[in-house]
C-alpha positions as CSV (number, residue, x, y, z in Angstrom):
1,M,-4.2,7.1,0.8
2,T,-6.7,7.5,3.6
3,L,-8.5,4.6,5.1
4,P,-12.2,4.5,4.7
5,P,-14.0,5.7,7.9
6,E,-15.1,2.1,8.8
7,M,-11.5,1.0,8.9
8,T,-9.1,1.8,11.7
9,V,-5.3,1.2,12.0
10,P,-4.9,-1.5,14.6
11,R,-2.8,-1.2,17.7
12,R,-0.8,-4.2,19.0
13,T,-3.5,-4.8,21.6
14,E,-6.1,-5.2,18.8
15,L,-3.8,-7.7,17.0
16,E,-3.4,-9.7,20.3
17,A,-7.2,-9.7,20.7
18,A,-7.7,-11.0,17.2
19,L,-5.2,-13.7,17.9
20,R,-7.0,-14.7,21.1
21,A,-10.2,-15.1,19.0
22,T,-8.6,-17.6,16.6
23,K,-9.2,-21.3,16.5
24,K,-6.2,-23.5,17.4
25,D,-6.9,-26.0,14.7
26,S,-7.3,-23.6,11.8
27,A,-5.7,-24.7,8.6
28,P,-2.6,-22.7,7.6
29,G,-2.4,-20.7,4.4
30,P,0.1,-21.3,1.6
31,D,2.9,-19.9,3.8
32,G,2.4,-22.8,6.3
33,V,2.2,-20.5,9.3
34,R,-0.3,-21.4,12.0
35,Y,-1.9,-19.2,14.7
36,P,-0.1,-20.9,17.6
37,Q,3.2,-20.0,16.0
38,V,2.2,-16.3,15.8
39,K,0.9,-16.4,19.4
40,Q,4.5,-17.3,20.5
41,L,6.0,-14.1,19.3
42,G,7.5,-11.7,21.9
43,Q,6.3,-8.1,22.4
44,K,8.9,-6.7,20.0
45,E,7.9,-9.1,17.2
46,M,4.2,-8.6,17.9
47,Q,4.7,-4.9,17.5
48,E,6.6,-5.4,14.3
49,L,3.7,-7.6,13.0
50,A,1.2,-4.8,14.0
51,D,3.4,-2.3,12.1
52,I,3.4,-4.5,9.0
53,I,-0.4,-4.7,9.2
54,N,-0.7,-0.9,9.8
55,T,1.5,-0.1,6.8
56,S,-0.5,-2.4,4.5
57,M,-3.8,-1.0,5.7
58,E,-2.7,2.6,5.5
59,S,-1.3,2.2,2.0
60,G,-4.2,0.0,0.8
61,K,-1.6,-2.4,-0.6
62,I,-0.8,-6.0,0.2
63,T,2.3,-7.9,-1.0
64,E,2.2,-10.7,-3.6
65,D,2.7,-13.4,-0.9
66,Q,-0.2,-11.9,1.1
67,R,-2.4,-12.3,-2.0
68,D,-1.4,-15.9,-2.4
69,C,-4.5,-17.9,-1.3
70,R,-5.6,-21.5,-2.0
71,Q,-9.2,-22.6,-2.6
72,A,-10.6,-26.1,-2.1
73,V,-14.0,-27.5,-3.0
74,L,-15.3,-29.8,-0.2
75,P,-18.3,-31.9,-0.3
76,N,-20.9,-31.1,2.4
77,R,-21.8,-34.4,4.1
78,L,-25.2,-33.0,5.0
79,K,-26.2,-32.2,1.4
80,D,-26.7,-33.9,-1.9
81,N,-23.3,-34.0,-3.6
82,S,-24.8,-34.7,-7.0
83,H,-25.5,-30.9,-7.2
84,L,-23.2,-27.9,-6.9
85,K,-25.1,-26.8,-3.8
86,G,-23.8,-29.9,-2.1
87,Y,-20.3,-28.5,-2.0
88,S,-18.6,-25.7,0.0
89,I,-15.7,-23.6,-1.3
90,I,-13.1,-22.6,1.3
91,T,-10.3,-20.2,0.9
92,M,-7.0,-20.7,2.8
93,A,-5.2,-17.4,3.2
94,N,-2.0,-16.6,5.0
95,V,-2.2,-15.8,8.7
96,L,-1.4,-12.1,8.2
97,V,-4.3,-11.6,5.8
98,K,-6.7,-13.6,8.1
99,L,-5.6,-11.4,11.1
100,M,-6.3,-8.2,9.1
101,E,-9.8,-9.5,8.3
102,K,-10.4,-10.3,12.0
103,I,-9.1,-6.9,13.1
104,Q,-11.5,-5.1,10.7
105,G,-14.4,-7.5,11.5
106,V,-14.7,-8.8,8.0
């Protein structure tokens, strides 16, 4: 499978840049992994993570655990909660998926 022209296969430097742009207090996904934990990886492990992302993006496939996301409906304190518009739906995805989105600018 070929990647669409707007998608590029990330290098380790792009992965590291995506990690630098993350929020420290971001909620973990279902796997429980947080960004600060990933930031502690060594060069070899960071390259392995980049390789995993590359393989997934090149093949157009993600694993079952990468598809595992949780959603929560949260009331918006600035809106009327007696209507649906008064709520926000958030999706908590695993760090690997969130990093792929950041690298591609989604």
